[in-house]
N, C-alpha and C positions, 0 to 999 in steps of 0.2 A: 504494500500500500504506500503510495507516494506521500511524502511529508509536505504539508503546506506550511512554509515558514511563518512564524509570528514574531512581532517585535520583541526582542529580548527584555526591554524595559517593562513590558506588561506580561511576560510569561516566565521569567526566571524566578524560582522560589527565593524568598528572603533568606539571607545567610544566617540571620538570627534564629531562624526556625530549622536550620539544617539538621539538628539531631532528630527531629520528628519526620524528616522527609524519607519517603520510601525509595527503594531501588528503582521502581518504575517511574517515579517523578523525576529523579535525577537523570535517568536514562533518556526520558523524553526531552528534558532540557538540553542535554548534550547533543542528542540527535538533531534538535532544532538548530543549534548553533552550527553543527556540521553542515546542515542543509543550506545555511546562509553563507558561511565563510570558507568552506572547503569546496572550491569550485573544481569539478573534474576537468582534466585537460581536454581540449578540443581534439577530436580525431583528425589525423593528417588528411590533407586534401588529396583527392585522387589526381594522379598525373594523367590528365586527359587533354587532348587538343580542344581548346575552347575557342569559340568565335570571338573575334576582337570586339570589345564593347564599344557601343556608340559613344561619341563625344557629346556629353551633356553639359549645359551651362551650370555653374556652381550657384547654389542658393544658400543664403544664411538661414540656418535652422536653429530654432530655440530648443535647446535640450531640456525637455521637461522631466527627464529621468533623474535629475539631480535633486535630492530632497533639500528642504530648507533646514539648515542646521539648527540644533537646539543648544542648550546650555550644558557644556561639559565641565562641571565644577570639579576642581581638584581638592576641595575641602571635605572634611568629614571622615568617619571610619567606615569600615566595610558594612557595619550594621545599617548604614544609610542607604544601601543598595536595596531598595524596596520595590515590590511589584504588587499587582493586584492578587488577591487570594484566588485559589483555584475554584472556589464555589461561585465566583462572579461570572457572569455570562461572558463567554468568549466572543470576540468579534469575528466577522466573516473572514476565515483564513484565506480564502481565495483572493482577497482584495490586496494582499501584501506581496509586492514584487520583491523577490530576493535580491535583485540587482540594486533596488532602491534602498533596502535595509543594509546591504553590504556597503554602500557608499555613504551611509549616514554616520558622520563622525561621532555624534552623541551616543548612538547605539553601540558603536565599536568601543568607545571608552567605557561605557557601562559594562560591556561584556568582559573587557580586560580586567576591570576591578572585581567583577564577580568571580571570574576564573581564578584570579590571584587569591581572593579570600577563601574560595572553595578548596583549593589545594593546600592552603595553610592550615585550614581547620579539618582536613579530611580524616585524620587519624581517628578522632572520636566517632565520626560517622561510619568509617569502614569497619571498625571492630565492635560496633554496637550490637549487631545480631549475634546470637549464639551459634547459628548455622554457619559452618565454615565455608560451605559452597556460596552462600550469599555474600559473605565477607570477601571472598575471592572476586565475585562479580563486581562488588563495590570498588575494590582495588583497581580493577580493570577500567572502571569509569573514571577514577582519579587519574590513571595514566592517560586516558583519552583527553581529559581536561587539560593536563599538563602539556600534552602534545599540541593541542589546539592553541594554548597560550603561547607556546614556543613559535607557532606559525605567525602570530602577530608580531613577535619580536623581529622576525625576518622580513617584515614588510618594508618597502621603500617609503621614502617621504611622500606625503601627499603633495599634489600640485595645485596651483591656482586654477580656478575655473572662471571663464568668462560667461556671464549670464546676460541674456537680452530680454527685455520686457517691452511689450507694446500694449499700451492702455488706450482703449477707445475714449473719445471725448464726446461731450454733449452736443446736440445740434446747436448751431450758431457759433460754436467756437471755431476760430480761424483754422486751426490745424485739425485734421481728422483723427489724429492719434498722437500720443506722446510716447516717444521711443527713448528707452533708457538702457545703457549698457554698463554693467558693473563687473568688477573683479571680486570674486569670493576667494579669500586666502585661507589656508588651513588654520584650524584652531591650535593654539598653544596648549598642549595637554597639562603643562605645569603652571598655567596662569589663567584662572577663570575669568579675569577681566578682559580677555582677548576675544570674547564672544562677538564683538562688533565686527570681526573680520569677515563674517558671513551674513548673507541676507536672511531675513526672517519672514515667516509666513504672514504674520500680522501686518508687517509693513507693506507687503504686496497687496493685501486686501484693502488697506487704507488708501494706498496710492491709487488703486483702481476706482474706489468710490470718489476720491478727490477729483480725478480726471473726468468722471461722468457728470459731476455736479459741483463745479468749483464754488459757486455762490453759496451753497449750503455750508461749506467749510470756511467761508469768509475770504476766499482767495480771489477777491476783486479789489483792484486798486481804488482807494478813496480819492475823491476829487482834490486836486491841488497838491498831492504828495504821494510818495511811494509807500506801498505796503511793506511792513516789517514782519518777517517770518523767522521764527527760531525753531530749530529741531534739537531736542534733548536726546542724548544717546544715539546719535545719527548712524553709527555703524558704517555701513557701506554707502550711506547717503541717499537711499532711494527716495524718501519723502521730500528731502530738500531739493534734489535734482528735478523730480517730477513737478514740484510746485513752481520752481524757477522756469521750467519749460512751459508750463501752463500760462504763465504771465508774460511770455516773451513778446507777444503782439501788442501789449498795452502801451499806452503813451508814457506812463510813469514806470520806469524799470524798478521792479521790487528789490528790496534789500533782504536777502536770504542768508541766514547764519546757521551753519551746521556745527554741532559741538559733540565732542566725546572726550574720553579720559585717557585711554591707553595710547602710548606713542605710536605703536605699529598700526593701530586702528586709524589714528589720525593720518598717518602716511598713506594708507590704502584709501581713505576717504578723499584725500587731496588728489590722488591719482585718478580716482573715479570722476571727480569734478572736472579735471583737466580733460579726461577722455570724452566727456559729454559736452563740453564747451571748448572745443579746440580753437575757436576764433576769439575775437575780442567782444563777443556778445554777452548777454546777461549771464552771470555766473553765481557762484555760491562762495561765501567767505567761510573759512575753516578756522575754528578756535577751540582750544582746550577749555573744558569746564568741569570742575570737581564739584559735584552736588553737595558734598559734605562740607567743603571749605571753599565756597564760591567767591570770586573776586569780581565785583561789579564795576569794571572799568572798561574803557574803550568802547567797543560795540555793545557792551552790556550796560552802559551808563544810561541808555534810553530804553523805553518800554517797547514791547512788541505787540502787534495787532493779533497775530495768530502764533500759538506755540503747538508743536507737534511732537509726539513721542510714541514709539511702538515697541512693545515687549521690553520694558525697562525695569520691571519690578520683580526682583528675585529674593528680596529680604524685606521684612516689615519696615526697616529703617529707610529703605529706598523711597517708599511712598512719602514718608515724612520729609526727607531731604528734597524731593522733587516739589512737594507742595510749597516749601519755603522758597525755592528758586522761582516758581511760577508766581507766587504772591509778589515777589520783588520785580519780576520782569514782564508780567502781563499788564497791558495798558488797562486803565480803570474803565469800568462801565461796559464798554463794547468789546473788550478783548475776550478771546475764546481759546481754551486749551483743549486740544483733541488728543486723547490717550486711548490706545488700543492694546490690550494684553490678552494672551491666550488663557483659556480655561483649562488648567491641567488637573484632572481628577485624581491623579495618583502621583506619588514621588515627592521629592524634597520641596518642590515649589507648588505643592497643592494648596489651594485656598488663598493665593496672593491677591486675588480680586477683592477679597474681604478687607484687606489692609488699605486698599484704595478707597473703598466706600466708607471706611471709618476715619479717614485722615483729612477730609476736606470740609471744614466747617464754614470758614469765611468764603473760601472759593468753593462754591456749591456744585455738586454734580447736577447738571440741568437735565440731562437725559442719559439713559443707559440702553444700548441696543445690543442684543446678543446676535452674533453672526455665526452661521453654520460654517463648517469646514468645507473648503472647496477641494474637489478631486485634484490630486497632484500638488497641492499647496499645504505646507505645514508639516510638522513632525508627527510621528506616530502617537506621542503622548499628549497631543493637543486635541481636545474634544470640541473646540469651537473658540470663539473670541468674544470679548466684551469691548464695545466701543463707547467711551465716555465723552460726552460734551460737558466741559467744566467751565464755569464762568463765575462772575461776581454775584454773590447773593443779594 
């Protein structure tokens, strides 16, 4: 019977419960990992005379097989490697493409941590049963896990990926679509603050909605002056670049400022802006901004009409820091802060949306919209998204 791979983050048993796991449970978990990560070699091509292929024009293709990377935190102990319990209803297994799971950096890091913890704790589990035959079978599974872990150590370094997005615009907008090209760089496994090196599913959904109806999101230049737009935790810069391109045809060129914290993220962000604005047209300013210790000088000395943020809350303190920045930087009365975060029903970042809803008293949440997950967008652990419109109460 063929194995239908499932995301390791939602199928591997928690290591804290390892002593109670059965041989069948661990065997199923290892088989699932093998199905994802041990790719059988392709058979050799037959040596046959083949007709010369026709010369076809090259086309730019948007590779939709690359998943949106999640948060690969290096913090915490092995007990933090949690997953849903086996009595929870499983998702449709046929919907998970092993190639997509294999290329997901978050899933791979999760698996490496789980395999490492499993092999370290294996002695207690192997010798728990009195039956010697079962103990031998368990020892064989530990050997299989160690072998699989060794295969990860032999992997080459990940490469950068160029991603192309095309967002349709609303009727009446001068351009029929907004095109954005981004570089997604590999995550740094030893530094969780590098998550901005890759694009996020929530930023893609928000950019899509912004392009379809810019006026709803306040992306219309006010009379007599330029619109000021700020992105917090910009990462690869998708929202800032999309907003700048939306407003390129307006008389008043907008002032768009994209911010982040990690130096490598800022370097990649700067390269993405240069890639999308190669000429001297409207562009995006890049600035570092530490939410915990912000410095309100230079471009941050004046208020912004619109503030954007996507998938930026991974700790209860983050919502508090962001709120303080927005209170200082959002223009009074008419300013709007748009925040979109994933709903993660399991794992370390479960329930982060509740920290947002509990943190904004003066800056009130005006509307909350739950967005369903789109096919091919977002990570396996994201069940949907919450889009917040936040303004002055």
